[in-house]
C-alpha positions in Angstrom: 0.0 0.0 0.0 2.9 2.4 0.6 3.9 2.1 -3.1 0.3 2.9 -4.2 0.2 6.0 -2.0 3.5 7.2 -3.4 2.3 6.7 -7.0 -0.8 8.7 -6.2 1.4 11.5 -4.8 3.6 11.5 -7.9 0.5 11.7 -10.1 -0.4 15.1 -8.6 2.5 16.7 -10.4 3.6 18.6 -7.2 5.9 16.2 -5.4 7.9 16.2 -2.2 10.2 13.2 -2.7 13.7 12.3 -1.7 15.9 9.2 -1.6 16.8 7.1 1.4 19.0 4.1 2.0 19.3 1.6 4.8 22.4 -0.5 5.3 22.5 -3.7 7.4 25.9 -4.9 8.2 26.9 -8.5 8.7 27.2 -7.9 12.5 23.6 -6.8 12.6 24.1 -3.0 12.9 21.5 -1.1 10.9 22.2 2.5 9.6 20.1 4.9 7.6 20.9 7.7 5.2 18.9 10.2 3.2 19.7 13.1 0.7 16.9 15.1 2.3 17.8 18.1 4.6 16.0 16.5 7.6 16.2 13.1 9.3 13.5 10.7 8.2 12.2 7.4 9.7 11.9 4.9 6.9 10.6 1.4 7.6 11.5 1.8 11.2 15.0 3.1 10.6 16.2 6.6 11.3 17.8 7.9 8.0 20.2 10.7 8.8 20.5 13.8 6.6 23.9 14.9 7.7 26.0 12.1 6.2 26.5 13.4 2.6 25.3 10.0 1.3 24.2 9.9 -2.3 24.0 7.5 -5.2 24.2 7.4 -9.0 21.1 6.7 -11.0 20.0 3.1 -10.6 20.3 0.8 -13.6 17.5 -1.8 -13.6 16.7 -4.4 -16.2 14.2 -7.1 -16.8 15.0 -10.8 -16.9 18.1 -12.1 -15.1 20.5 -9.3 -15.9 22.3 -7.7 -13.0 21.1 -4.4 -11.5 23.8 -2.1 -10.4 24.6 1.3 -9.0 27.1 3.1 -6.8 26.8 4.9 -3.5 29.0 7.9 -2.5 29.5 9.5 0.9 31.9 11.1 3.3 33.9 9.1 5.8 33.1 10.5 9.2 32.9 9.4 12.8 29.1 10.0 12.7 28.4 7.7 9.8 30.7 5.3 7.9 34.2 5.5 9.3 37.5 4.7 7.6 38.4 2.3 10.3 35.2 0.3 9.8 35.8 0.2 6.0 39.4 -1.0 6.5 38.3 -3.6 9.0 35.8 -5.0 6.4 32.7 -4.3 8.6 30.7 -3.1 5.6 31.8 -6.0 3.3 28.6 -7.7 1.9 26.3 -5.4 3.9 22.7 -5.4 2.7 21.5 -2.2 1.1 17.9 -1.1 0.4 17.2 2.1 -1.5 13.9 3.9 -1.3 12.0 6.7 -3.0 10.2 8.5 -0.2 7.7 11.3 0.2 9.4 13.3 2.9 6.2 15.0 3.8 4.7 11.6 4.6 7.6 9.1 5.0 5.1 6.1 5.2 4.6 6.7 1.4 7.7 5.0 0.0 8.8 2.7 -2.8 11.6 0.1 -2.5 13.7 0.7 -5.7 16.7 -1.4 -5.0 17.8 -4.2 -2.8 21.2 -5.8 -2.9 24.6 -5.5 -1.1 27.8 -3.6 -1.0 30.4 -4.8 -3.4 33.9 -3.3 -3.8 34.5 -0.2 -1.6 37.2 2.3 -2.4 38.4 5.3 -0.4 39.8 8.6 -1.6 40.2 12.1 -0.1 38.1 11.5 3.0 35.2 9.9 1.0 34.2 6.5 -0.1 32.6 4.9 -3.2 30.7 1.6 -2.9 29.6 -0.6 -5.7 26.0 -1.7 -5.2 25.2 -5.2 -6.4 21.6 -6.4 -7.1 20.1 -9.6 -5.9 20.8 -11.3 -9.3 24.5 -10.9 -8.6 24.5 -14.3 -7.1 23.8 -15.8 -10.5 27.3 -14.8 -11.5 28.8 -17.1 -8.9 29.9 -20.6 -9.7 27.5 -23.2 -8.4 27.8 -26.9 -7.7 30.2 -29.3 -6.0 33.8 -29.9 -6.8 34.8 -33.6 -7.4 37.8 -33.6 -5.1 39.3 -35.8 -2.3 38.9 -33.2 0.4 35.7 -32.0 2.0 33.9 -29.1 0.3 31.8 -28.1 3.4 32.7 -25.5 6.0 33.1 -26.8 9.6 29.8 -26.2 11.4 27.6 -25.3 8.4 24.4 -27.0 7.3 26.3 -29.5 5.2 28.9 -30.4 7.7 26.4 -30.5 10.7 29.2 -30.6 13.3 28.3 -28.5 16.4 31.3 -26.3 17.0 30.0 -25.4 20.5 30.8 -29.0 21.5 33.1 -29.1 24.6 36.7 -29.4 23.6 36.3 -27.8 20.2 35.9 -24.2 21.3 37.9 -22.0 23.7 37.1 -18.5 25.1 39.8 -16.4 26.7 41.6 -13.1 26.7 44.6 -11.9 24.7 47.9 -11.7 26.5 49.9 -10.0 23.8 49.4 -9.0 20.1 51.8 -8.5 17.2 50.6 -6.5 14.1 47.0 -7.5 14.9 47.9 -10.9 13.4 49.9 -12.9 16.0 48.2 -13.5 19.3 50.0 -14.8 22.4 47.7 -16.5 24.9 48.2 -17.9 28.4 47.1 -21.4 29.3 45.1 -23.6 26.9 47.5 -26.5 27.6 44.6 -29.0 27.3 44.5 -28.6 23.5 46.9 -30.4 21.3 49.5 -28.6 19.3 48.1 -27.2 16.0 44.5 -27.9 17.3 43.2 -24.6 16.1 45.0 -24.4 12.7 42.6 -23.6 9.9 40.0 -22.7 12.5 38.2 -19.5 13.3 39.5 -16.8 15.6 36.8 -14.3 16.6 37.2 -11.2 18.7 34.5 -10.8 21.3 35.4 -7.5 22.9 37.7 -4.5 22.3 38.3 -2.4 19.2 38.3 -5.5 16.9 35.0 -6.9 18.3 33.1 -8.9 15.8 36.0 -9.4 13.4 37.0 -13.0 12.4 40.3 -14.3 11.2 41.4 -17.7 9.9 44.2 -19.4 11.9 47.4 -20.0 9.9 49.4 -21.7 12.7 48.8 -22.7 16.3 51.7 -23.7 18.5 52.2 -24.4 22.1 54.7 -22.3 24.0 56.2 -22.4 27.4 53.5 -20.1 28.8 50.5 -21.0 26.6 49.9 -20.7 22.8 51.0 -18.6 19.9 48.2 -18.3 17.2 49.0 -16.6 13.9 46.3 -15.5 11.5 46.5 -15.6 7.7 46.0 -11.8 7.6 45.6 -8.9 10.0 42.2 -8.4 11.5 42.1 -4.8 10.2 41.4 -3.3 13.6 43.6 -3.0 16.7 43.4 -5.7 19.4 45.0 -5.2 22.8 45.9 -7.1 25.9 42.8 -8.2 27.8 40.4 -8.3 24.8 38.2 -11.3 24.7 38.4 -13.9 21.9 36.9 -17.2 20.8 38.9 -19.9 19.0 37.2 -22.7 17.1 39.1 -26.0 16.3 40.4 -26.1 12.7 39.7 -28.7 10.0 42.0 -29.4 7.1 39.2 -31.0 5.1 40.9 -34.4 5.0 38.8 -37.6 5.5 41.0 -38.9 8.2 40.6 -35.6 10.2 36.9 -35.8 9.8 36.8 -39.3 11.2 39.4 -39.1 14.0 39.3 -35.4 15.2 35.6 -34.7 14.8 33.9 -38.2 14.6 31.8 -36.8 11.8 32.7 -38.9 8.8 29.0 -39.7 7.9 28.7 -36.0 6.9 32.0 -35.9 5.0 31.4 -34.0 1.7 34.5 -35.1 -0.3 35.4 -38.0 -2.4 38.4 -39.6 -0.7 38.7 -42.6 -3.0 39.4 -40.6 -6.2 42.5 -42.1 -7.9 45.4 -39.8 -8.1 47.0 -38.5 -11.3 49.8 -41.1 -11.1 47.2 -43.9 -11.1 45.3 -42.4 -14.0 48.4 -42.2 -16.2 49.8 -45.6 -15.2 50.2 -48.5 -17.6 51.2 -52.2 -17.3 54.9 -52.9 -17.1 56.7 -56.3 -17.0 58.5 -55.5 -13.8 55.3 -54.7 -11.9 53.2 -57.5 -10.5 49.5 -57.5 -11.3 48.0 -59.0 -8.2 44.4 -58.0 -8.9 44.2 -56.2 -5.5 42.6 -52.9 -4.7 44.3 -49.9 -6.2 42.7 -47.4 -3.7 42.9 -47.9 0.0 40.4 -46.5 2.5 41.6 -42.9 2.8 39.4 -42.4 5.9 41.1 -44.9 8.1 
């Protein structure tokens, strides 16, 4: 009904319309922006007028073609900050763009729904690519025929519960190097390399909500040394809380012995290797008729 009311307003020929955007980040934070000169409440979200947010004309097509646009704005502490952009907090954020009657904000029309794509910064401002819902059609789909598992530990295909005791650890950081190497006290109950390839999530502090992938996990004389594949993008300090999830290297033997989850293994461990595919009979090699492939899960 809100769209019909807006169409009736536009038909009068004397309009009071503006544009508004709502942005929902992956961590659940919702922000609103408008190019009007006053704040508006659109779909329950306060859209602020002092952010300098604007957008190019939206390109929309019929069929399965990809809609696209760009959003522009100033980097400021009151809206989208440079630190949050660098930390990746806006990566993949959901975007909704409305045409709104500012004299009656309940009269609105949803013109675009999608997500942030590539974000660039320059001269105290940002430019964000807006990708429509049909963007997902550009992504490769299907399963790869490979020996290792294609699922992500804990997802709906893996079905392993990462909150199981012994597979998750919460603690506080003792020392940090380059926001990438974390020194922790204790955790001697976990085997060496237990968290390699696992998740490392910050629970408190300046990097709260950011997640890294563990590159290496080693015991030390005082605890553990965990190194991530890349910096978190935001500063973490001594005393900040974290959560570490056990890592999986996608191998069948790991799925069976470390997680006891082999019935949900999503790989093909018995695929013959390239050396077998290119092999041929030779006089000096006995042909016993035995199995070429051994049980890779044992």
